[in-house]
matplotlib code that plots the C-alpha trace (Angstrom):
import matplotlib.pyplot as plt

x = [-8.4, -5.0, -2.6, 1.1, 2.4, 6.0, 8.4, 11.6, 14.3, 12.9, 9.2, 7.0, 3.5, 3.3, 1.1, -1.3, -1.8, -2.2, -4.9, -6.7, -7.0, -7.7, -9.9, -11.0, -12.3, -12.1, -9.6, -6.4, -3.0, 0.4, 3.8, 6.4, 10.0, 11.9, 14.3, 11.7, 11.6, 8.0, 4.5, 2.9, -0.6, -1.2, -3.7, -2.4, 0.6, 0.8, 4.0, 3.9, 5.3, 8.4, 12.0, 13.3, 17.0, 17.0, 16.1, 19.8, 20.6, 16.9, 13.7, 13.0, 16.1, 17.7, 14.5, 13.7, 16.5, 15.2, 14.6, 10.8, 10.6, 10.9, 7.7, 6.0, 6.9, 5.4, 2.2, 2.0, 2.5, -0.2, -2.8, -3.0, -3.5, -0.3, -0.6, 2.1, 1.6, 4.2, 7.5, 5.7, 4.8, 8.4, 9.6, 7.1, 8.3, 11.9, 11.1, 9.5, 6.1, 4.7, 5.8, 7.4, 9.6, 9.3, 11.5, 12.2, 9.3, 9.2, 10.1, 12.6, 10.6, 9.0, 5.2, 2.9, -0.8, -4.2, -4.9, -7.8, -7.7, -9.8, -10.8, -9.9, -10.7, -13.4, -13.5, -10.4, -10.6, -9.2, -11.7, -15.0, -16.8, -15.9, -17.7, -15.9, -14.6, -15.3, -13.0, -11.4, -9.5, -6.4, -3.1, 0.3, 3.7, 6.7, 9.8, 10.2, 6.7, 6.8, 5.7, 7.5, 7.3, 8.3, 5.7, 5.3, 4.7, 2.2, 0.2, 0.2, -1.1, -3.9, -4.7, -5.0, -6.8, -4.0, -4.1, -6.2, -5.8, -4.8, -4.3, -7.4, -7.1, -3.3, -0.3, 1.7, 4.9, 5.1, 3.9, 3.4, -0.3, -1.1, -0.7, -1.0, -1.5, -1.3, -2.1, -0.5, -2.1, -3.3, -5.1, -3.8, -0.8, -1.6, 0.7, 0.0, 1.8, -1.2, -2.0, -5.5, -4.7, -4.5, -8.0, -10.1, -11.9, -13.6, -11.6, -8.5, -10.0, -11.4, -12.7, -12.4, -9.7, -11.8, -13.6, -10.3, -9.7, -13.3, -13.1, -10.0, -11.7, -14.9, -13.2, -10.2, -11.8, -14.0, -10.9, -9.4, -12.5, -11.7, -8.1]
y = [6.9, 8.5, 7.5, 8.0, 8.9, 7.9, 10.3, 8.8, 10.8, 10.9, 10.4, 12.5, 11.1, 11.8, 14.9, 12.9, 10.3, 12.9, 14.6, 11.3, 10.6, 14.1, 15.5, 12.3, 10.3, 12.9, 11.1, 12.3, 11.9, 13.2, 13.0, 10.8, 10.9, 7.7, 8.6, 8.2, 5.1, 5.2, 5.1, 5.5, 7.0, 6.0, 3.5, 2.8, 3.3, 4.5, 4.2, 6.6, 6.5, 8.2, 7.3, 6.6, 7.0, 7.6, 4.0, 3.1, -0.7, -1.6, 0.4, 0.2, -1.7, 1.0, 2.4, -1.0, -0.4, 2.9, 3.4, 3.6, 0.2, -1.8, 0.0, -0.7, -4.4, -4.2, -2.7, -5.5, -8.2, -6.6, -6.7, -2.9, -1.6, -1.1, 0.2, 0.8, 2.3, 2.2, 2.8, 2.0, -1.4, -1.9, -1.2, -3.6, -6.3, -5.6, -5.7, -9.1, -7.9, -9.0, -11.8, -11.4, -8.7, -5.7, -5.6, -3.1, -2.6, -5.0, -2.3, -0.6, 2.7, 4.8, 4.6, 7.3, 7.0, 5.8, 2.1, -0.3, -2.6, -5.6, -6.2, -9.8, -9.9, -7.7, -9.5, -7.7, -4.9, -2.6, -3.5, -4.4, -1.4, -2.7, -5.4, -8.6, -8.2, -4.5, -2.5, 0.7, 3.5, 4.2, 5.9, 4.4, 6.1, 3.7, 2.4, -0.8, -2.1, -5.5, -7.9, -11.2, -14.3, -17.9, -20.5, -21.8, -18.4, -17.6, -20.8, -19.9, -16.4, -17.9, -20.5, -17.9, -15.3, -12.8, -11.3, -8.3, -6.3, -7.2, -5.1, -5.5, -4.0, -4.3, -5.5, -2.2, -3.5, -7.2, -8.3, -12.1, -13.0, -9.2, -8.7, -5.1, -5.5, -8.2, -8.6, -10.6, -13.8, -12.0, -9.4, -6.2, -5.4, -4.5, -3.2, -2.1, -0.3, 1.9, 5.1, 5.1, 8.3, 10.0, 8.9, 10.2, 13.0, 13.1, 16.3, 14.2, 12.0, 9.2, 8.8, 5.0, 5.1, 6.8, 3.6, 2.0, 4.4, 4.3, 0.5, 0.7, 3.2, 1.2, -2.1, -1.1, 1.8, -0.6, -2.4, 0.7, 1.3, 0.9, -0.1]
z = [14.2, 14.2, 11.4, 11.1, 7.6, 7.6, 5.9, 4.5, 2.7, -0.9, 0.0, -2.2, -1.8, 1.9, 1.4, -0.8, 2.0, 4.6, 2.5, 1.8, 5.6, 6.8, 4.0, 2.4, 5.4, 8.1, 10.4, 12.1, 10.4, 11.2, 9.6, 11.5, 10.6, 9.7, 12.5, 15.2, 17.5, 18.6, 17.1, 20.5, 20.3, 16.6, 15.4, 11.9, 9.7, 6.1, 4.0, 1.1, -2.4, -3.6, -3.9, -0.4, -0.3, -4.0, -4.7, -4.2, -4.2, -4.7, -4.1, -0.4, 0.5, 2.6, 4.0, 5.4, 8.0, 9.2, 12.9, 12.6, 10.9, 14.1, 15.2, 11.9, 12.4, 15.9, 14.5, 11.9, 14.6, 16.8, 14.0, 13.5, 9.9, 7.9, 4.3, 1.8, -1.7, -4.4, -2.6, 0.6, -0.9, -1.9, 1.6, 3.1, 0.8, 1.6, 5.3, 4.9, 6.0, 2.6, 0.3, -3.1, -4.7, -6.9, -10.0, -12.8, -15.1, -18.0, -20.6, -18.2, -18.4, -15.7, -16.1, -14.9, -15.9, -14.8, -15.1, -14.6, -11.5, -10.7, -7.0, -6.6, -2.9, -1.5, 1.9, 3.3, 5.9, 3.2, 0.4, 2.0, 0.4, -3.1, -5.0, -5.9, -9.4, -9.5, -11.8, -10.5, -12.2, -10.1, -11.2, -11.1, -11.1, -10.8, -12.4, -10.3, -10.0, -11.6, -8.9, -8.7, -6.6, -7.1, -8.1, -4.5, -3.1, -5.9, -5.1, -1.5, -2.3, -4.4, -1.7, 1.0, -1.2, -0.6, -4.1, -3.6, -6.8, -10.3, -13.4, -15.5, -19.0, -19.3, -17.4, -17.5, -15.8, -16.3, -12.9, -12.5, -12.8, -13.3, -9.5, -8.4, -4.6, -2.0, 1.7, 4.5, 5.9, 9.0, 6.9, 8.4, 6.1, 2.5, -0.2, -3.7, -6.5, -7.6, -5.7, -4.2, -2.3, -5.7, -6.6, -3.8, -5.7, -9.1, -9.7, -9.8, -12.5, -10.3, -6.8, -6.8, -4.2, -1.6, -0.6, 0.1, 3.0, 4.0, 4.2, 6.4, 8.8, 8.9, 9.8, 11.9, 13.9, 15.9, 17.0, 18.6, 20.8, 24.5, 23.6]

ax = plt.figure().add_subplot(projection="3d")
ax.plot(x, y, z, "-o")
ax.set_aspect("equal")
plt.show()
């Protein structure tokens, strides 16, 4: 598979995602500027963490209007894999590709540390190599990572099993229902605040994130055959 790692002004986790794809799972990945208008030739899209446009207005609020986002929207509609971590998650929410919103952390402090996550849904194409209820060690690094949605949306997320990851040992940012990551109804767009790309090798403190990318390759690669 060939993945596009989108670079926005202020992205700083693009290298991590490129490394996770190229060296972690042995697939192709290339940087694509936010100014581009085409994702022709790519099979999946990755939106990295960072501080796109300096997080002015709201995190992801300006990046959502970048040229490339119309193509990301097309990928989502066509059922191709779209993944956003941290700022990438914020951009997907601002673009309406995922429900809810990301707010300032409960204590209004930037948080950077490893946390424990619980796999709430192991039946997605991004999590099939995990066990249901398995706990993972994945780092976070954000100032606006408190996930919020209204009660009606929360019930819909639960009814459709769209809550994929929750914070296990603590709720570091005040997210509703401890939510750390959600997926769209179609099952091909996933966003999460933690950084699985920073947990692909034991040398980094955890390799629990590697199976996230392995799951993605395993399940989406067969859909690109003969396409």
